[in-house]
C-alpha positions in Angstrom: -31.3 -51.7 -40.4 -28.1 -51.0 -38.5 -26.6 -54.2 -37.0 -27.1 -54.6 -32.8 -23.7 -53.5 -30.7 -23.4 -56.5 -28.2 -23.5 -55.0 -24.7 -20.2 -55.8 -23.7 -18.3 -54.7 -26.7 -20.5 -51.6 -26.1 -19.4 -51.0 -22.5 -15.6 -52.0 -23.2 -15.8 -49.1 -25.9 -17.3 -46.6 -23.9 -14.9 -47.2 -20.7 -11.8 -47.1 -23.2 -13.1 -43.6 -24.7 -13.9 -42.3 -21.4 -10.3 -43.3 -19.8 -9.0 -41.6 -22.8 -11.1 -38.6 -22.6 -10.0 -38.2 -18.9 -6.4 -38.9 -20.0 -6.5 -35.9 -22.2 -8.3 -33.7 -20.2 -5.8 -34.2 -17.3 -3.1 -33.6 -19.9 -4.6 -30.3 -21.2 -4.6 -29.5 -17.3 -1.2 -30.2 -16.9 -0.1 -27.8 -19.6 -2.3 -24.9 -18.2 -1.5 -25.5 -14.8 2.0 -26.4 -14.6 3.9 -26.5 -10.9 4.4 -23.1 -10.1 8.0 -22.3 -10.9 9.6 -19.1 -9.6 11.6 -17.2 -12.0 15.0 -16.1 -10.0 15.7 -12.5 -9.3 19.0 -11.4 -10.8 20.6 -9.9 -7.6 24.0 -8.2 -8.3 24.9 -4.7 -7.8 25.9 -4.2 -11.2 22.2 -4.4 -11.7 21.4 -1.5 -9.4 20.1 1.3 -11.6 18.8 3.7 -8.5 19.4 3.2 -4.5 16.7 5.6 -2.8 16.0 6.7 1.0 12.6 7.4 2.5 11.8 8.9 5.8 8.3 6.9 7.0 6.1 9.3 9.5 6.0 7.0 12.6 4.2 7.1 15.8 4.2 3.9 18.5 0.8 5.0 19.0 -0.2 4.8 15.8 -1.2 7.0 13.0 -3.5 10.4 13.9 -7.1 10.6 12.5 -8.6 13.2 14.7 -10.1 16.9 14.9 -9.3 19.9 16.6 -10.3 23.4 17.0 -7.7 26.0 16.1 -9.3 29.7 16.5 -11.8 30.0 13.7 -10.8 26.9 12.0 -11.4 23.1 11.8 -8.4 21.0 11.5 -9.0 17.5 10.8 -5.4 15.7 11.6 -4.2 12.4 9.1 -0.8 11.4 9.5 1.6 9.4 10.6 1.2 6.0 8.7 4.8 4.7 8.9 5.3 2.3 6.6 1.8 2.1 5.5 1.0 5.3 3.8 -0.1 3.8 0.8 -1.6 1.0 1.9 -4.1 2.4 5.0 -4.6 6.1 2.6 -7.8 5.4 1.4 -9.0 3.8 4.7 -7.7 6.7 6.9 -8.9 9.5 4.1 -12.4 8.3 4.7 -12.0 7.9 8.4 -10.9 11.6 8.3 -13.6 13.3 6.3 -16.2 11.2 8.3 -15.3 13.5 11.0 -17.5 16.1 9.3 -20.2 14.3 9.8 -20.2 14.9 13.6 -22.9 17.7 14.5 -21.3 21.3 14.1 -18.4 20.3 12.4 -18.5 22.8 10.1 -20.1 25.6 11.8 -16.8 27.2 12.0 -17.7 30.7 12.4 -17.9 31.6 9.0 -21.2 32.2 6.7 -19.0 30.8 3.7 -19.5 27.2 5.7 -23.0 27.4 6.8 -26.5 26.9 5.7 -26.6 26.7 1.5 -22.7 28.1 1.2 -20.8 25.6 -1.2 -18.1 24.1 1.8 -14.3 25.2 0.9 -11.7 22.5 2.2 -7.7 22.9 2.3 -5.7 19.9 2.4 -1.9 20.2 3.4 0.4 17.9 1.5 0.2 15.9 -2.0 1.7 12.9 -1.1 -0.9 9.9 -1.1 -3.1 10.7 2.0 -3.1 14.5 0.9 -4.5 13.1 -2.4 -6.5 10.4 -1.0 -8.2 12.9 1.0 -8.8 15.3 -1.4 -10.6 12.9 -3.8 -12.4 11.9 -1.0 -13.8 15.1 0.0 -14.7 15.7 -3.4 -16.3 12.6 -3.9 -18.6 13.2 -0.8 -19.1 17.0 -1.3 -18.7 17.8 -4.7 -22.7 17.6 -4.9 -22.5 20.3 -3.1 -19.9 22.6 -4.8 -17.5 22.1 -2.6 -14.1 23.1 -3.6 -11.0 21.5 -2.7 -7.4 23.6 -2.6 -4.0 21.5 -1.9 -1.6 23.1 -0.1 2.3 21.6 -0.6 5.6 22.1 -0.6 6.3 18.9 -3.1 4.5 17.7 -5.6 4.4 14.0 -7.6 7.2 12.5 -8.5 8.7 14.4 -5.5 7.0 13.3 -2.6 8.0 10.7 -0.1 5.0 8.7 -1.5 7.0 8.6 -4.6 9.7 6.7 -3.3 7.4 3.9 -1.2 7.6 0.2 -2.1 3.7 0.4 -2.8 3.2 -3.3 -1.4 -0.3 -3.2 0.1 0.8 -4.5 3.8 -0.9 -2.6 6.8 2.6 -3.0 8.9 5.4 -0.9 10.3 3.3 1.8 11.7 2.7 1.2 15.5 3.8 -0.7 18.5 1.1 -3.0 19.8 2.1 -2.7 23.3 1.3 1.1 23.7 -1.6 1.1 20.8 -5.0 2.2 22.6 -8.2 0.6 21.6 -9.8 3.1 20.0 -6.8 3.6 17.5 -7.0 -0.2 17.4 -10.9 0.1 16.0 -9.5 3.0 13.7 -6.9 0.3 12.1 -9.1 -2.4 11.6 -11.6 -0.1 9.6 -9.0 1.3 8.0 -7.5 -1.9 6.7 -11.0 -2.6 5.2 -11.9 0.3 3.8 -8.5 0.8 2.0 -8.3 -2.8 0.7 -11.8 -2.5 -0.8 -10.4 0.8 -2.3 -7.7 -0.3 -4.2 -9.4 -3.6 -5.4 -11.6 -1.0 -7.4 -8.7 0.6 -9.0 -6.6 -2.8 -10.0 -5.6 -2.4 -13.8 -3.1 -0.8 -15.6 -4.6 2.9 -15.6 -4.0 3.2 -12.0 -0.8 0.9 -11.6 -2.4 -1.8 -9.3 -2.6 -6.0 -9.6 -3.1 -8.6 -7.7 0.7 -10.7 -6.6 1.0 -14.0 -5.2 3.4 -13.4 -2.1 5.6 -15.4 -0.4 6.8 -15.1 3.8 9.7 -16.9 4.4 9.8 -18.4 8.0 12.6 -20.6 9.8 9.8 -20.9 12.5 6.9 -22.8 12.5 5.2 -20.6 15.2 4.5 -17.8 12.6 2.4 -19.7 10.5 -0.2 -19.5 12.9 -0.5 -15.7 13.6 -3.2 -13.8 11.8 -2.1 -11.7 9.1 -2.0 -7.7 9.3 -5.5 -6.1 9.3 -6.6 -9.6 9.4 -7.0 -12.8 7.3 -9.8 -12.1 5.1 -8.1 -9.5 3.7 -5.5 -11.8 1.8 -7.1 -14.5 -0.4 -5.7 -17.9 -1.7 -3.2 -18.7 1.2 -1.4 -21.8 1.4 1.2 -23.3 3.6 4.4 -24.7 2.1 6.9 -27.0 3.3 9.5 -27.6 0.6 12.4 -25.7 1.1 14.0 -27.0 -2.4 11.1 -25.2 -3.9 10.7 -22.2 -1.9 13.8 -20.0 -1.4 15.6 -22.6 0.9 13.0 -21.8 3.9 11.2 -24.9 5.7 8.2 -23.2 6.3 6.7 -20.5 3.6 3.2 -18.6 3.9 1.6 -18.0 0.4 -1.0 -15.5 -0.1 -2.2 -12.9 -2.6 -2.1 -9.0 -2.2 -2.2 -5.8 -4.1 1.0 -4.4 -5.5 0.6 -0.3 -6.7 3.3 1.4 -8.8 3.9 4.7 -7.2 4.8 6.7 -9.9 1.8 5.7 -12.0 -0.8 5.4 -9.3 0.2 9.3 -7.8 0.1 10.8 -11.3 -3.5 9.4 -11.7 -4.9 10.4 -8.4 -3.5 13.8 -8.9 -5.1 13.9 -12.7 -8.1 12.6 -11.1 -8.4 15.8 -8.4 -7.5 18.0 -11.4 -10.6 16.7 -13.4 -13.0 17.2 -10.3 -11.9 20.5 -10.0 -9.3 20.3 -7.5 -6.6 23.2 -7.2 -3.3 23.0 -6.3 -0.6 26.1 -4.8 2.9 25.0 -3.8 3.3 26.6 -0.7 5.6 25.7 2.7 3.9 26.3 6.1 6.7 27.3 8.3 4.5 27.5 11.2 0.7 28.0 12.3 0.4 31.4 12.0 0.7 31.3 8.6 -1.9 28.2 8.5 -4.4 30.2 10.2 -4.5 33.1 7.3 -5.3 30.7 4.8 -9.2 31.8 3.4 -10.4 28.1 3.9 -12.0 27.2 7.0 -11.5 23.3 7.5 -8.3 22.1 6.8 -7.2 18.9 6.9 -3.8 17.9 7.8 -2.1 15.5 5.6 2.0 16.9 6.2 3.3 13.0 7.5 6.6 13.8 8.9 6.2 17.9 8.6 3.2 17.7 11.5 6.4 17.2 14.1 6.9 20.9 13.7 4.0 22.5 12.4 1.9 21.0 15.0 4.8 20.2 17.6 3.9 16.3 18.0 7.2 15.1 19.3 5.6 11.6 19.4 6.2 12.0 15.9 9.5 10.8 14.5 11.2 9.4 11.0 12.2 5.6 10.5 14.4 5.8 7.7 14.1 3.2 4.7 16.8 2.5 2.2 15.5 0.5 -1.3 18.1 -0.8 -3.9 15.9 -0.7 -7.3 17.8 -3.2 -10.0 16.7 -3.6 -13.5 13.4 -4.5 -14.1 12.7 -8.5 -15.2 9.2 -8.6 -16.7 9.1 -12.5 -15.9 9.4 -12.0 -11.7 5.6 -12.4 -10.8 5.7 -12.6 -7.4 6.8 -11.0 -4.2 8.5 -12.4 -0.8 9.0 -10.9 2.9 11.7 -12.5 4.7 15.1 -11.0 5.5 14.2 -8.1 3.7 11.4 -7.6 0.7 10.9 -7.8 -3.2 8.5 -6.0 -4.9 8.6 -6.7 -8.9 7.5 -3.2 -10.4 7.6 -2.1 -14.0 10.3 0.6 -13.1 12.6 -2.0 -11.4 12.8 -4.7 -8.7 12.4 -3.0 -5.6 14.7 -4.6 -2.8 14.9 -3.6 0.6 14.7 -4.5 4.3 15.9 -1.5 6.6 13.7 0.3 9.5 16.2 2.8 11.3 14.4 4.7 13.9 15.3 8.3 14.4 17.5 8.3 11.7 17.1 11.5 9.2 19.4 11.2 6.9 18.4 11.1 3.3 21.5 9.9 1.8 22.2 6.2 0.8 24.4 4.2 2.8 27.1 2.0 1.5 26.9 -0.7 4.3 23.2 -0.8 3.9 23.1 -1.4 0.3 25.9 -4.2 0.6 23.7 -5.9 3.3 20.4 -5.9 1.5 22.2 -7.5 -1.6 23.6 -9.9 0.5 20.6 -11.0 2.1 18.6 -11.3 -1.2 21.3 -13.0 -3.0 21.2 -15.1 -0.1 17.6 -16.2 -0.6 18.1 -16.4 -4.8 20.6 -19.3 -3.8 18.1 -21.4 -2.0 15.8 -20.9 -5.2 15.5 -24.2 -6.9 16.3 -23.5 -10.7 
């Protein structure tokens, strides 16, 4: 028979054991969840591995997703995404293909597009919006035997999309003072569709991952503004008021979004397009007369800046962006937006922050490189080591 333990002794032992367990759990939690330490980006000119310049296809009124008849062809436009081409690609592609569901849209005067005949589609452009549009067409009309042919002057890795930052944020694409209510509805829908689509591609195969992002502010009023496309698209939001810990800025808004590796992502899209039976023809269209000779009666215009000359859209113009790419740093696991932006990709640390309207030059400028390096060097000096 076991000896009886006095009740008070039992309670003292139980409390001591509970305290020990609680302390152990707290120590374990501290080890697994230490205070977030942000590794510094090594910003210096001697770490630059390349400099690139891209021309964003910008329209103050926003992107164009609309259909028009040209002779016996139906042309569906999907261009003018500014600095959010990758970000909005699945959204505007979906909206563009939706236009085919309008009654009579596929009745273009050719028996090949009527009745039980399999539809044939042409897509102009092999950047991210051309490839995304082609894939949406294959998904929606593949079971009907549809064929999709991309016609493009440039292919990955030589498209404008290949030199994009790849950060999921629908910004830098329109002027809210001139955008219409109709566009705002399209924009909201495109943001939600595209955000969901990229979530389903997260992983190494497509080069898409979630990443912590810090938006740096000197003025507290910015903290109350809704994030681009809606706050519900950005999980894990926090506000920091600790300049010693967060880059020397008094107000920092933290949230999670996605980062896309353009090289890997575009190659994966092109692979998927081929696997689904797509065809690609290298061709440059100098005018619409050449376009009218295409065998396909439904044409999706995803030419970006090329739409200015091909479809005489004089509201479309270039916004020049210059990037400095530093040697990769695997330990950098965050992005920031402030006086410039920093995105850590496997092919290098992307530093940027220029937005020059109506500048067609593709040559890197030394003064902009120095300004980029200077701005990011200053940010790193404010990061607590």
